[in-house]
C-alpha angles and dihedrals in degrees: 000000000000091000091056092050093051093051095056109114094239092051092047090052092050091050090052101042108010126239116323117252101253096181117079110235120217113248114261117229102178144282127293129224091278095048095257117146116253115212128197106276097027117132111245137180123214120210105217093198096056104018090234120149119216131184108246090239088060096047097102091051091047093051090049096045100041104030103023095243114168121212119202139159115252115245 
């Protein structure tokens, strides 16, 4: 019985190439300053003085780390 299962066309294909990727993967557009993956549709910020690209969600950290900006809550 095992021999019959292995010789089915769909089993032969899986043995040759592996299982197909059934989950659509988002398209990759690069890596930001911190090494985070940028996907198509992500909001990014470009620093014209360095050429660095930063995910918008990392902008506050970037401004603090690179330029010494300090973010506080007004009292």
